[in-house]
C-alpha positions in Angstrom: 46.1 -21.8 0.0 42.8 -22.4 1.8 39.5 -21.3 0.2 36.1 -20.4 1.7 34.9 -23.8 0.6 37.7 -25.4 2.7 36.6 -23.4 5.7 33.0 -24.4 5.3 33.8 -28.1 4.9 36.1 -28.3 7.9 33.7 -26.2 10.1 30.7 -28.2 9.0 28.7 -25.3 7.8 27.7 -23.9 4.4 29.7 -21.5 2.3 26.8 -19.0 2.8 27.2 -19.2 6.5 31.0 -18.5 6.3 30.2 -15.6 4.0 27.7 -14.2 6.5 30.2 -14.5 9.3 32.8 -12.6 7.2 30.4 -9.9 6.2 28.6 -9.7 9.6 25.2 -10.3 7.9 22.2 -12.1 9.1 21.7 -14.0 12.3 24.6 -16.4 13.2 24.9 -17.9 16.7 28.0 -17.0 18.6 28.9 -20.7 18.7 28.9 -20.9 14.9 30.9 -17.7 14.6 33.5 -19.0 17.0 33.7 -22.2 15.1 34.2 -20.5 11.7 36.9 -18.1 13.1 38.7 -21.0 14.7 38.7 -22.9 11.5 39.9 -19.9 9.6 42.9 -19.7 12.0 43.6 -23.4 11.7 43.6 -23.2 7.9 45.4 -19.8 7.8 42.5 -18.6 5.6 42.6 -15.0 4.5 39.5 -13.6 2.8 39.8 -12.0 -0.6 39.2 -8.4 0.2 38.7 -7.4 -3.4 36.0 -10.0 -3.9 34.4 -8.9 -0.6 34.4 -5.3 -1.6 32.7 -6.1 -4.9 30.0 -8.1 -3.0 29.2 -5.3 -0.5 30.0 -2.5 -2.9 32.3 -0.9 -0.3 36.0 -1.3 0.1 36.5 0.6 3.4 39.5 2.3 1.7 39.9 6.0 0.8 42.5 7.6 -1.3 44.5 10.7 -0.4 46.4 12.6 -3.2 48.9 15.2 -2.0 51.8 17.0 -3.7 54.6 15.7 -1.6 54.5 13.7 1.6 58.1 14.8 2.5 56.8 18.4 2.9 56.2 18.8 6.6 52.7 20.3 6.3 51.4 17.5 4.0 53.2 14.8 6.0 51.5 15.9 9.2 48.1 16.3 7.5 48.4 12.8 6.0 49.2 11.4 9.4 46.0 13.0 10.9 43.9 11.9 8.0 45.1 8.3 8.3 44.4 8.4 12.1 40.9 9.6 11.7 40.2 7.3 8.8 41.3 4.3 10.9 39.1 5.4 13.7 36.1 5.3 11.3 37.0 1.8 10.1 38.7 3.0 6.9 42.1 2.4 5.5 44.0 4.9 3.4 45.9 4.8 0.1 48.5 7.6 -0.1 49.5 9.1 -3.5 52.2 11.7 -4.2 51.4 13.7 -7.3 54.6 16.0 -7.2 52.3 18.5 -9.0 52.6 16.4 -12.2 49.2 16.3 -14.0 49.9 13.0 -15.8 51.0 11.4 -12.5 47.9 12.8 -10.7 45.7 11.5 -13.5 47.2 8.0 -13.2 46.7 8.0 -9.5 43.0 9.0 -9.9 42.5 6.1 -12.3 44.3 3.7 -10.0 42.0 4.7 -7.1 39.0 4.4 -9.3 40.2 0.9 -10.4 40.6 -0.1 -6.8 37.1 1.0 -6.0 38.0 3.2 -3.1 35.1 4.6 -1.2 36.2 8.2 -1.7 39.1 10.5 -2.5 40.5 13.4 -0.6 42.3 15.7 -3.0 45.1 17.8 -1.7 46.8 18.2 -5.1 45.1 20.1 -7.8 46.9 20.1 -11.2 44.1 18.5 -13.2 41.3 20.4 -14.9 38.0 20.8 -13.0 36.1 18.6 -15.4 38.4 15.6 -14.5 37.4 16.0 -10.9 33.7 16.4 -11.7 33.7 13.1 -13.6 35.0 11.0 -10.8 31.4 10.0 -9.8 32.5 9.0 -6.3 32.7 10.8 -2.9 35.3 13.5 -3.0 36.6 16.3 -0.8 39.1 18.9 -1.9 41.6 20.7 0.3 42.4 24.4 -0.3 40.6 24.5 -3.7 37.0 25.1 -4.7 36.3 23.2 -7.9 32.5 23.1 -8.1 29.3 23.9 -6.2 28.6 20.2 -5.7 32.0 19.2 -4.3 32.8 20.0 -0.7 36.0 21.8 0.1 38.0 22.5 3.3 40.4 25.3 3.9 41.7 27.4 6.8 40.6 31.0 6.8 43.4 32.1 4.6 42.3 35.7 4.2 42.1 36.3 7.9 45.5 34.6 8.3 47.0 37.2 5.9 45.3 40.0 7.9 46.7 38.7 11.2 50.2 38.5 9.7 50.1 42.1 8.5 48.6 43.4 11.7 51.3 41.8 13.8 54.1 43.2 11.7 52.5 46.6 11.8 52.2 46.4 15.6 55.9 45.7 15.8 56.6 48.9 13.9 57.7 47.3 10.7 57.1 49.5 7.7 59.4 48.1 5.0 57.5 44.8 4.6 58.0 42.0 2.1 55.9 39.0 1.1 57.0 35.7 -0.4 54.3 33.4 -1.7 53.7 30.5 -4.0 52.6 30.5 -7.6 49.6 32.8 -7.7 48.6 31.5 -11.1 47.3 28.3 -9.6 43.7 28.6 -8.5 44.3 27.8 -4.8 42.4 29.2 -1.8 45.8 29.7 -0.1 46.2 32.7 -2.4 43.8 34.5 -0.1 46.6 34.7 2.4 48.4 37.1 0.1 45.2 39.1 -0.6 44.5 39.5 3.1 48.1 40.5 3.8 48.3 43.1 1.0 44.8 44.5 1.6 45.7 45.2 5.2 49.1 46.8 4.4 47.6 49.0 1.6 44.9 50.2 4.0 47.8 51.6 6.1 49.5 53.2 3.1 52.2 50.5 2.7 53.0 48.7 -0.6 54.8 45.5 0.3 57.6 44.0 -1.8 56.2 41.0 -3.6 58.2 37.9 -4.6 56.4 34.8 -5.7 57.2 31.5 -7.4 56.5 31.0 -11.0 57.4 27.3 -11.2 54.4 24.9 -11.2 56.1 22.9 -8.4 55.1 25.4 -5.7 56.5 23.1 -3.0 60.0 22.8 -4.4 62.3 23.6 -1.4 65.4 24.4 -3.5 63.6 27.5 -4.8 63.1 28.9 -1.3 66.8 29.8 -0.8 66.9 31.6 -4.2 63.7 33.6 -3.4 65.0 34.8 0.0 68.4 35.6 -1.5 66.8 37.7 -4.2 64.7 39.6 -1.7 67.7 40.4 0.6 69.9 41.4 -2.4 67.3 43.7 -4.1 65.6 45.1 -1.0 68.1 45.4 1.9 65.7 47.9 3.6 63.1 45.1 4.4 62.4 44.9 8.1 59.4 42.5 8.1 58.6 39.4 6.1 55.5 37.3 5.7 55.9 33.9 3.9 53.0 31.6 3.1 54.5 28.5 4.7 56.6 27.7 7.8 59.1 25.7 5.7 59.7 28.8 3.6 60.0 30.8 6.8 62.7 28.4 8.2 64.7 28.8 4.9 64.3 32.6 5.2 65.5 32.5 8.8 68.6 30.6 7.8 69.5 32.9 4.9 69.0 36.1 7.0 71.2 34.8 9.8 73.9 33.7 7.3 74.0 37.2 5.9 74.8 38.5 9.4 71.4 40.1 10.1 69.4 39.5 13.3 65.9 38.1 13.7 63.7 39.8 14.8 65.8 42.9 15.5 66.6 43.5 11.8 63.9 41.5 10.2 60.8 40.0 11.8 59.4 36.8 10.2 55.9 35.4 10.1 55.1 32.0 8.6 51.9 30.0 8.0 50.8 26.5 9.0 52.4 25.9 12.4 54.1 22.7 11.5 56.0 21.0 14.3 59.4 22.3 13.0 58.2 25.9 13.5 58.5 25.4 17.2 61.8 23.5 17.0 63.6 26.3 15.0 66.0 28.6 16.8 64.6 31.2 17.2 61.0 29.7 17.0 58.9 30.8 14.0 56.0 33.1 14.6 53.2 31.7 12.5 49.5 31.5 11.6 48.2 28.1 12.7 46.0 26.0 10.5 43.9 23.6 12.5 45.4 20.6 10.7 43.9 17.9 12.8 40.4 19.4 12.6 40.7 19.7 8.8 41.8 16.1 8.6 39.0 14.9 10.8 36.4 16.9 8.8 37.7 15.6 5.5 37.2 12.0 6.7 33.8 12.8 8.1 32.7 14.4 4.8 33.7 11.3 2.9 31.9 9.1 5.4 28.8 11.2 5.2 28.8 11.1 1.4 29.1 7.3 1.5 26.1 7.2 3.8 24.3 9.6 1.4 23.8 12.1 4.2 23.3 15.8 3.5 26.5 17.9 3.8 27.6 21.4 3.4 29.9 22.4 0.6 32.0 25.2 2.1 34.1 24.5 5.2 36.4 27.4 6.2 38.1 26.8 9.6 39.5 29.6 11.8 43.2 30.3 12.2 45.1 31.5 15.2 48.3 33.5 15.7 51.1 31.7 17.4 53.8 34.2 18.3 57.3 33.0 18.9 60.8 34.6 18.8 60.9 35.7 15.1 58.7 38.7 15.9 
């Protein structure tokens, strides 16, 4: 395997010159650059990226930790983050935590060991102190863990308000809500708060069903939760669930029980994943601006690397997308 010394010898230049070409530092004539690159191709030389990152103290790699890339929302979000990272000259390392604290901790240590330039945290099972001690650029998604760490979320509270107002406008008065584990300190819990506050202001107490399992993104639970709701509260005529994937499961179970959507039960989801529009009937939902959130996450990491001043709170607006389930 060729080394940088082999390249320098064959190109007739110094090792320092080859290093400057590789790192784009100092003045090097175009003729010399071309000669060095030509020699690298002839020798099939590949620079040691780890060594280069140690030299320039920047790896041009960021880490993304999410609960489960197979979940449509996180899969789409990861896709957008990778796209905007690449546009900014960054590569991305993807880690699935599966909401396992020990696994998340191992991934954090791995990312630190690989000297990534920053970490975007979309999984939050570790204690706040463990995030605070990372000592590297960090952005959190849907969780506020400190006054000095920037976070990004959609306007969850307003999303809950929109869902409640829509169901009320459709004449639904026996309303239910299925959400994730409210014991986790997630900003997405504000969807539930906005929804219940709005209904209570109209004298309506919604039926509440929520997950208690730590793994709030476990799809096998969705069928059980909807089945429990329909069995215990057959009077329900409107349903708000805090993810589109859960809404699709609800749609399936309601139809299997011989009830019609939206005639018998109207359904509102949250996220606006692509599958929400593919479902039959299409899922009415509250759209999170996923690409804007992803682009902002990358920009906040880039700004911290450049030691630029940034804001800490970034709450992006949501929009109602009405389809056939209402």
